[in-house]
Structures are given as structure tokens and as C-alpha cells.
C-alpha positions in Angstrom: 3.1 17.3 0.0 5.2 15.1 -2.3 4.2 11.6 -3.1 5.0 9.2 -0.2 5.6 6.3 -2.5 7.0 5.9 -6.0 5.6 3.2 -8.3 7.8 2.2 -11.2 6.3 1.8 -14.6 6.7 -2.0 -14.3 4.8 -2.0 -11.0 2.1 0.3 -12.4 1.7 -1.9 -15.4 1.3 -5.0 -13.2 -1.1 -3.3 -10.9 -3.3 -2.1 -13.8 -3.3 -5.7 -15.1 -4.4 -7.0 -11.8 -7.1 -4.4 -11.5 -8.4 -5.4 -14.9 -8.2 -9.1 -14.1 -10.1 -8.7 -10.8 -12.6 -6.1 -12.2 -11.2 -3.5 -9.9 -10.7 -0.7 -12.4 -11.4 2.6 -10.8 -10.4 1.3 -7.3 -7.8 2.9 -5.2 -4.5 1.1 -4.5 -4.2 1.1 -0.7 -0.7 0.7 0.6 0.0 0.5 4.4 2.0 -0.9 7.2 0.8 -3.1 10.1 2.4 -4.8 13.0 3.6 -8.4 12.5 6.0 -10.4 10.5 9.4 -11.7 11.9 11.0 -8.2 11.9 8.0 -6.4 13.5 6.2 -4.6 10.7 4.8 -5.9 7.4 3.5 -4.2 4.2 -0.1 -4.4 3.0 -1.2 -3.6 -0.5 -4.7 -4.1 -2.0 -7.6 -2.5 -3.7 -10.0 -0.3 -1.9 -13.1 1.7 -2.9 -13.3 4.0 0.0 -11.1 7.0 0.9 -10.9 7.7 4.7 -10.6 11.2 6.0 -7.0 10.8 7.2 -5.7 9.1 4.1 -3.1 10.7 1.9 -4.2 10.5 -1.7 -2.0 10.9 -4.8 -1.8 9.5 -8.3 1.0 7.9 -10.4 0.8 6.3 -13.8 -3.0 6.7 -13.7 -3.3 4.8 -10.5 -5.0 6.5 -7.5 -3.0 5.6 -4.3 -4.1 5.8 -0.7 -1.7 5.7 2.3 -3.1 6.1 5.8 -1.8 8.7 8.2 0.1 6.2 10.5 1.8 4.5 7.6 2.9 7.6 5.7 6.0 8.5 7.7 7.2 4.9 7.7 6.7 4.6 3.9 8.1 8.0 3.0 10.5 7.6 0.0 9.6 3.9 -0.6 9.9 2.7 -4.2 7.7 -0.2 -5.4 8.9 -2.1 -8.4 7.8 -5.3 -10.2 10.5 -7.8 -11.3 10.1 -10.7 -13.6 12.5 -13.6 -13.5 12.7 -17.3 -14.5 11.1 -18.2 -11.1 8.1 -15.9 -11.7 7.5 -12.3 -10.9 6.8 -10.3 -7.8 6.7 -6.8 -6.3 9.9 -5.5 -4.6 9.7 -2.8 -2.0 12.7 -0.6 -1.3 12.0 1.4 1.9 14.9 3.7 2.9 13.4 3.8 6.4 13.8 0.1 7.0 16.9 -0.7 9.2 16.2 -4.5 9.3 14.3 -6.9 7.1 13.7 -10.6 7.2 14.5 -13.1 4.6 11.0 -13.0 3.0 11.4 -9.3 2.3 7.9 -8.6 3.5 8.7 -7.7 7.1 10.9 -4.9 8.4 11.4 -2.4 11.2 12.5 1.2 11.3 14.7 3.1 13.8 11.6 4.5 15.4 9.1 1.7 15.1 9.9 -1.9 15.9 6.3 -3.1 15.4 5.2 -6.4 16.9 7.6 -9.2 15.8 6.1 -12.7 15.3 7.5 -16.2 14.6 8.1 -16.8 10.9 
């Protein structure tokens, strides 16, 4: 199976920096989707030390990545980047499966999954 998500070099550099800062070197980067947000689905990204049986595991730029089985089809083809600007920096998520997003950019829905929209 091909990698579900692509991390750019800038995103990987920032993630490695965060791992070091929070003493999480060696942890997995877990990326997933959950219900919520104003468009119905929202992204989740964090460090995890446990791999579950139904997780997809792959590695990019020396970072071990986990995606749960339910999130995998929703995230297929997603590119995660890190952009720095005068206003600060942040991760950007480009998901080709998203058909609608909200202004904050952290909530979305797909043609097959509307999630559970909430008030912003």
C-alpha cells in the first residue's frame, strides 16, 4: 500500500523539532480524523507510543506515522506542510477528498462523510 499521507520536508523538520522539544523522540506521529468542527470532520495530529492492530504504519523523513483504519480512506492523498509567515507558522493540510472546509481550515467534509458538524 502506498503512503496515505505525504509530509513535506518543512513539516517533517517542524515535527522533529516538536518531538525533541517535548522529549517524544521515538514516538509515532498519529494522524486521524474525528467528528466535529463546523464542517463536520476535524483533523487530529499528535504523538503516540502505541501502535494498534488496525493502524496503517509508514515512515517519511525518518518519522514513523500511524493512521487508523477509519481515517485512512478520508486522508488518502493528503499533503501536510508547514508554512512560516510574519504572523507565525502553522501546519497546512491539503486533502483532495475534502469538498467543503470552514474558515479555520481545521474542519472539513467529504462527499461520502459529512461527520458531525458543530457550532464554531
